[in-house]
N, C-alpha and C positions, 0 to 999 in steps of 0.2 A: 517437650519443647513447643512453644507457641508458634502458630503459623504466622508468617509475616503478613502484614496488611499491605494490600496492593494500593497503588495511587489512584485508582479509579473511583473510589467512594466519594461522591460529591458532597456528602455531609461532613467529611473530614477536612475540607479545604475551604478557603475563602471564596474563590471564584467557581462558578458552576461550569465554566469553560476550561477544559483541560487539553493541552497539546501533548502528544506522545510521538516518540520514534518507536515504531513497532517492527518486529521481524518475525516471519514465520517460514518454516522450511517444508519442503515436500517430503513425503514419506520415503524413508530410507535414502534420502538424498538423490532421488531420481531426477534426471534432467527433464522433468515433465513440462516445464514452462519454456523450454528452448524453442519449441515450434511456434511459428507465426500463428497458427490456428489456436493453440492453447493460450498464448500470451494475449492475443487479441480478445479472446473470450474473457480472460481475467480483466482486461481493461474495460470491457463492456459491463462486467459485474460491478466494478468500481464506479463506473459512470452512472449506473442505475441507482446506486445508493447515494451518491453525491446529489444527483438530480432530485431525489425525494427528501433530501435534507437530513439523512440519518447521521451524517458527520460531514465535516469539512476536510477535504483532502488537499494538503499544501504541496505535497511532492510524493513521488513513488518511483521505484525502479523494480522491474520484474527481471530477476536473474534466472538462469536455467533451473536452479534448484531451490530458490528462495525468493521472498518478496520483502522489500523494505517499504515502509510507509511513514509519512509524517502527517499526522491527522489530528484534528481537534474534535473532541466530543463535548456536547453541551447538555445542560439540564440533567435529566435522569438517565441518559445514555451513558454506558460505561465503556471503557476500552475493551472489556471482555465481550460485550454485546456487539460492538463494531466489528471485532475480529471474527466473532461467530457468524455475523452476516456475510462478511467477505469470504471466509473459508467455506462456510456452508453453501452460500449462493454459488460459488464457483464449482464446488464438488457436485452439487445437484445438476447444474447445467452441463458440466463436462460429461457426466454419466448419461443424462437424458438426451442431450443434443448430439453428442459425439460418440456415445457408446463406450466410454471408458469403463473398465470393470474393476480396476485396482483401487487400492487405498491412495488417496490424493495427498493429504497433509500429515505431517508429523503431529503428534498430540501437543497441544499448548502453543505458546508463542512467548516471545520476550518483549518487554516494553520498558522504555525509560521516559520518565516525565521530563518534558522540555520546559524549563522554568524561566528562561530569559532569551533575549535575542542572540546572544553569543552562542548559546547551546543550539538554538534553532539553525543558525547559519552553519555551524560546525556539522550538524547532522545532514543538512542539505548538501554540503560539499562532499561529505563521505558518500552519500547516495549517488551523486553525480559521477564521482570517481570510481565507483564500484565496478561498472563494466570495463572501464579502462584498466584498472588493477587486475581484473580477471583476464585481460588480453582479448576481450571480445571486440573492442573498437579502440581507435587511437584518440578519440575525442568524445566527451559525453554527448555532444549534440548529434552524433552519428548513431547512437544506440536507440533503436525504434521503440523500445518498451519502457519508456520513462517520461516523466513530466517534461524534461528539457526538450526532448525531441518533439513531443506533441505541441508544446508552446511555440516552438519554431515553425511547425506546420501551420498553426493557427495564424501566426504573424504573416506568413506568406499566403494566407487565404486558402490553404489546402485543407482537406478533411484529415482527421476527424475534429473539426472545430467544435462540435457539440460538447465534447468532453472537456476540452481545456477551457471553455468559457465558464465552466462550473468550478474550476480549480482556483485557489487563491495563490497567487505568485507574489509573496511578500518579500 
């Protein structure tokens, strides 16, 4: 059986800019990302790659055992490379800076190509509601490890403004 072709190959599509809804899970479903320390570190990893232009990050939510992203890769960058940077960068820093010894991520990730505005908005709404549906908060704006919360912080002139200024809120 032939291996299915992933959507990331820039030579297979008309536009070199590709937007994806991507999800990755922690190893064995551990609630590794529920602590403020670990979630903040992951936000810092995302911030660093956005600041260097590796990809555009439109939205994200860090749940206790998984991460959802809405991102655009351009040019020769693939979704695989973007996810490798995020997962590898976080794993490296978690182990080096915080002394974590275990496996961090489940192998692989899932991604869906976002082809139009309707799909884009549907994925954003899904991400915003994820912490509400999980019973972590009663409103998306109250969940501290997501784009919505950081954008609200920025609007109020509070830190971490550096990160949300690099995000595209379309």
